[in-house]
C-alpha positions in Angstrom: 0.0 0.0 0.0 2.8 2.3 0.9 4.5 1.7 -2.5 1.2 2.5 -4.2 0.9 5.8 -2.4 4.5 6.7 -3.1 4.0 6.0 -6.8 0.8 8.1 -6.8 2.6 11.0 -5.1 5.5 10.9 -7.6 3.0 10.9 -10.5 1.1 13.9 -9.1 4.4 15.8 -8.6 5.5 15.1 -12.1 2.1 16.1 -13.5 2.3 19.4 -11.5 5.8 20.1 -12.7 4.8 19.4 -16.3 1.8 21.8 -16.1 4.0 24.5 -14.7 6.5 24.1 -17.5 3.7 24.3 -20.1 2.3 27.4 -18.5 5.6 29.2 -18.5 6.0 31.1 -21.8 9.3 30.7 -23.7 11.7 33.7 -23.5 11.1 36.4 -26.0 13.4 36.4 -29.0 15.2 39.5 -30.4 12.9 39.3 -33.4 9.8 39.3 -31.3 11.1 42.2 -29.3 11.7 44.1 -32.5 8.1 43.5 -33.6 6.8 44.5 -30.2 8.8 47.7 -30.2 7.3 49.2 -33.4 3.9 47.4 -33.6 3.0 46.7 -30.0 -0.2 48.0 -28.6 1.2 49.0 -25.2 2.3 52.5 -24.5 5.6 51.3 -23.1 6.4 48.6 -25.7 8.9 50.7 -27.5 10.5 52.4 -24.5 11.1 49.2 -22.6 13.4 47.9 -25.3 15.6 51.0 -25.3 18.8 51.1 -23.3 18.5 53.1 -20.0 20.8 55.8 -21.3 18.6 56.2 -24.5 15.4 56.5 -22.5 16.9 59.1 -20.2 18.2 61.2 -23.1 15.1 61.0 -25.4 12.1 60.5 -23.1 11.4 63.2 -20.5 8.6 63.6 -17.9 5.3 65.0 -19.2 6.4 64.7 -22.9 3.8 63.9 -25.6 4.2 62.4 -29.1 4.2 65.9 -30.4 7.4 66.7 -28.5 9.2 63.4 -28.4 10.2 61.5 -31.5 10.4 58.2 -29.6 6.8 58.6 -28.3 5.7 59.6 -31.9 7.1 56.4 -33.3 5.4 54.3 -30.6 2.1 56.1 -31.2 2.4 55.5 -35.0 2.8 51.7 -34.4 -0.2 51.5 -32.1 -2.2 53.5 -34.5 -1.5 51.1 -37.4 -2.5 48.2 -35.2 -5.7 49.9 -33.9 -6.8 50.8 -37.4 -6.9 47.2 -38.3 -4.7 47.6 -41.4 -4.1 44.4 -43.3 -0.6 43.6 -42.0 0.8 40.4 -40.6 4.0 39.8 -38.5 6.0 36.6 -38.3 8.2 35.4 -35.4 10.0 33.0 -37.8 10.4 32.5 -41.5 11.7 34.6 -44.4 9.5 37.7 -43.7 9.0 39.6 -40.5 6.1 41.7 -41.9 3.7 41.6 -44.8 1.1 44.2 -45.6 -1.5 44.4 -48.4 -1.9 48.0 -49.5 -4.7 47.1 -51.9 -5.8 44.1 -54.1 -2.9 44.8 -56.4 -0.1 46.1 -54.1 1.9 44.2 -51.4 4.9 45.1 -49.3 7.1 42.6 -47.7 9.8 43.2 -45.1 12.2 40.3 -45.5 14.8 39.0 -43.0 18.1 39.0 -44.9 19.9 37.5 -41.9 19.4 37.0 -38.2 22.7 36.5 -36.5 22.5 35.5 -32.8 25.8 35.6 -30.9 25.4 35.0 -27.2 23.5 38.0 -25.7 23.7 40.0 -29.0 21.6 39.6 -32.1 21.9 41.4 -35.5 18.8 41.4 -37.7 19.0 42.8 -41.2 15.8 43.6 -43.0 15.1 44.6 -46.6 11.9 46.1 -48.1 10.3 44.7 -51.3 7.2 46.1 -53.1 5.0 44.1 -55.4 2.3 45.2 -57.8 0.0 42.6 -59.5 2.2 39.9 -58.3 5.4 41.3 -59.8 8.2 42.8 -57.7 8.8 46.5 -58.5 12.4 47.4 -59.2 13.3 50.1 -56.7 16.3 52.3 -57.7 17.7 51.5 -54.2 16.6 48.5 -52.1 16.3 49.9 -48.5 18.0 47.8 -45.8 17.9 48.3 -42.0 20.2 46.5 -39.6 19.0 46.3 -36.0 21.5 45.4 -33.3 19.8 44.0 -30.2 21.5 43.2 -26.8 19.9 41.2 -24.0 20.0 42.8 -20.6 18.2 41.2 -17.6 16.2 39.0 -19.9 15.0 42.0 -22.0 16.2 42.6 -25.6 17.2 46.2 -26.0 17.9 48.0 -29.3 21.4 49.4 -29.2 22.0 50.4 -32.8 20.3 51.0 -36.1 22.2 51.0 -39.4 20.4 52.3 -42.5 21.8 51.1 -45.9 20.9 50.9 -49.5 21.5 47.8 -51.7 22.1 48.3 -55.4 22.7 45.0 -57.2 24.6 46.4 -60.2 25.4 42.9 -61.6 21.9 41.5 -61.4 20.5 41.4 -65.0 16.9 41.3 -63.8 17.4 44.3 -61.6 19.1 46.2 -64.4 16.4 45.3 -66.9 13.7 46.4 -64.5 15.5 49.7 -63.7 15.8 50.4 -67.4 12.1 49.7 -67.9 11.2 52.2 -65.2 13.4 54.8 -66.8 11.8 54.2 -70.2 8.3 54.5 -68.7 9.3 57.8 -66.9 10.6 59.2 -70.2 7.4 58.0 -72.0 5.2 59.8 -69.5 7.2 63.0 -70.0 7.0 62.6 -73.8 3.2 62.3 -73.6 3.0 65.6 -71.6 5.2 67.4 -74.1 3.2 66.1 -77.1 0.1 67.4 -75.5 1.8 70.8 -74.7 3.0 71.2 -78.3 -0.4 70.2 -79.8 -2.2 72.8 -77.6 0.6 75.3 -78.5 -0.2 74.8 -82.2 -3.9 75.6 -81.6 -3.1 78.7 -79.7 -0.4 79.8 -82.2 -2.6 79.4 -85.3 -5.4 81.3 -83.5 -3.0 84.2 -82.5 -1.3 84.3 -86.0 -4.0 83.5 -88.6 -1.8 84.9 -91.3 0.9 82.4 -90.5 -1.1 79.4 -89.4 0.6 76.5 -87.7 4.2 77.0 -86.5 7.1 75.1 -88.1 9.6 75.8 -85.3 9.4 74.0 -82.0 10.9 76.9 -80.0 7.7 78.9 -80.9 5.6 76.3 -79.1 7.5 75.3 -76.0 9.0 77.3 -73.1 12.7 78.2 -73.5 15.4 78.0 -70.9 15.9 81.2 -68.9 18.8 82.2 -66.8 16.6 82.8 -63.7 14.7 79.5 -63.7 16.8 77.2 -65.8 13.6 75.7 -67.3 13.9 73.4 -70.3 17.6 73.0 -69.6 17.7 69.5 -71.1 16.1 70.5 -74.5 18.5 70.5 -77.5 17.2 72.0 -80.8 18.7 71.5 -84.2 19.7 74.5 -86.4 16.5 74.1 -88.4 14.4 74.3 -85.3 12.1 71.5 -86.5 13.8 68.9 -84.3 14.4 68.6 -80.6 16.0 66.1 -78.2 14.4 66.0 -74.8 14.3 63.4 -72.0 15.3 60.5 -74.1 13.0 61.4 -77.0 13.5 63.1 -80.4 10.6 65.4 -81.4 10.3 66.4 -85.0 7.9 68.9 -86.5 7.4 69.1 -90.3 4.7 69.2 -93.0 3.6 72.7 -92.2 4.3 74.5 -95.5 2.0 77.0 -97.2 0.8 80.4 -96.2 -1.0 80.2 -93.9 0.1 76.7 -92.9 -3.0 74.5 -92.5 -1.2 71.2 -91.6 1.6 69.9 -89.6 3.0 66.5 -88.5 4.5 66.1 -85.1 6.4 62.9 -84.0 8.3 61.8 -80.8 10.6 58.8 -81.1 12.9 57.2 -78.4 16.5 58.2 -79.1 17.8 54.8 -78.0 16.8 52.1 -80.4 16.7 49.6 -77.6 14.2 51.6 -75.6 10.8 50.0 -74.8 9.1 53.4 -74.9 6.2 54.2 -77.3 6.4 56.3 -80.5 4.0 59.2 -80.5 2.5 61.3 -83.3 0.0 64.0 -83.9 -1.3 66.3 -86.7 -3.7 69.2 -87.2 -6.6 67.1 -86.0 -5.2 67.6 -82.5 -5.4 63.8 -81.8 -2.3 62.2 -80.3 -1.6 58.6 -81.3 1.0 56.0 -80.5 2.5 52.7 -81.5 4.3 50.4 -79.0 7.3 50.2 -81.4 8.0 51.3 -84.9 8.5 54.3 -87.1 6.5 57.6 -87.0 5.0 56.6 -90.4 3.3 53.5 -88.9 2.0 55.7 -86.0 0.4 58.2 -88.4 -1.2 55.4 -90.5 -2.3 53.0 -87.8 -1.5 54.3 -84.4 -3.9 54.0 -81.4 -5.4 57.2 -80.1 -4.1 58.4 -76.7 -6.4 59.9 -74.1 -4.8 63.3 -73.7 -3.8 64.5 -70.2 -5.1 67.8 -68.8 -4.5 70.8 -70.9 -1.2 72.6 -70.6 -1.1 76.4 -70.8 1.2 77.0 -73.8 3.6 79.8 -74.3 3.0 81.6 -77.6 5.5 84.0 -79.0 
């Protein structure tokens, strides 16, 4: 009987010890502390992970988020969590944070490395933006390195390093970067086409005896010493051609007195560019082709919805 009671007592003791072990949460990792710092809901979540010397220097009595940058950062994190924004954090895995900006946009904060060395941990994060499932090629990939040190079982942030990663030997990165530059030049070319077309309308109305202008400088603002506007425009001696933001603009076909017709074209200067070719005439309609010569644009181009009117400069 005594043996049975002893066995029962040992079983109960082991069961109690196991329950206590299960109820004790595992110690917080440096990564979890980092998440709590910037996205925690508690007012003290950020401050408690700062070293004592940092708290004393940056957080003073009776300060508010308006007067303290530390409290402002903490309030911003709580605000994001309170608003129920679609963001998710991860204690483990390749990403520490993922947020869906819309049905088509997504931002991931990836963990490049998490190097734990004794009581110190270095966590490097990089930011990646996606649109329609495709990663956008940022000119510089932002990177943040957080150095954490454990003091009295609490991880404290001791250093932040901000860096930019530019993979100059990555073909996909370079291709995407070139595509972005082509798209930016294309948008500027559209604006300039619309400006010149509106300028032709105003010029012919102001000079009915001349009709449409045959010189581009008469239709676009010129560089001035005070403002430096149009500093990247280069005109040829005949004034019927212009190089501007990666495009060559040509204006011709405006003979006669008064001139009742004209032909305007904008073609990428670089033959390897993916930018569109644009064209327009006296009808005022701007058309484009994805690739090809101006002649194919005039004959079979697709009409472009013009942007908002630009106030032309008429000489």
